[in-house]
N, C-alpha and C positions, 0 to 999 in steps of 0.2 A: 634794637632801635635806641639810638643815643638820645641824650636829654634835649639837644637842640632840635632834632627831628620831631621828638614827642611834643615839645613846646610849640613848634610850627604847626603840627597837625591839630593840636587843641585850639590854637588861635584861629586856624582856618575853619574848623568845624563850628566854633562859637560864632564866627562871622556869618557863615553860610546858613546854618540851621534856622535862625530867626527869619531869614529872607525867603526861604523856600515856600512857606505857606502863603506869603503875599503873592509870589509869582504864579503858583499853581492853584490856589484856592484850597478849600478843605479836601480832605481825603475823600475819594469817591466822586468828586466833581467831574462832570463831563466837560471836556474841552472842545469847543466848536471853532471852526474857522470863521473868520469875519472878512469877507471879500470886499474890497473897496476899489472902485474904478478911479484911476488917476486921470488927470486932465489930458485931453488928446494932444498929440504932438505931430510934427511933420505934416501940418495942414497945408493943403494945396488944392487948386481947382484945375481939373483937366478938361479938355474938350474932346469929345468923341465925334470925329467927322462922319462916321457911318450913321449914327443916330442923330447927329447935330444937337447933342445935349451937353450941358456942362455938368461935370461930376465933381463932387467934393470928396477928396481922399484924405485920410488921416490914419495915424497909428494909435493904437489903444493898448494900455497896460492895466493889469489888475494885480493888486498885492493883497496878501493874506496878513491882516493885522491881528488875527485871533490867536488864542493860545493853542488851538488844535490844528492839525494838518488837514488839508483838503485831500480827500481820497476819492478817486474816480475809478469805477469799475467798468471797463469797456466790454461791449458784447458785439462781436463781429457777425454780420449776416452775410454768409457766402452767396445766398441766392440773389440778392440785389446789390451787393458790394458796399453796403452802408455799415456804419458803426454807431451804436447807441451807447450813451454813457449814463450811468446811474451813480 
């Protein structure tokens, strides 16, 4: 490793190391997801002529602002064709 590479590595490590505890918390901290619902979009009113009802339709998005991932474990039920998620 030449001097320029060594200097660059030391500079990078000295910059990143103090920031890591701030980003991840203390060692052993559990990182949870933090799900937040965004405002609805594509809002519209539809009319169903069969039921003669007005329907509000919209799109919905959810974002994870937490430090941890959202992990979902599906369980498929072949008897009734449904899926449960835990």
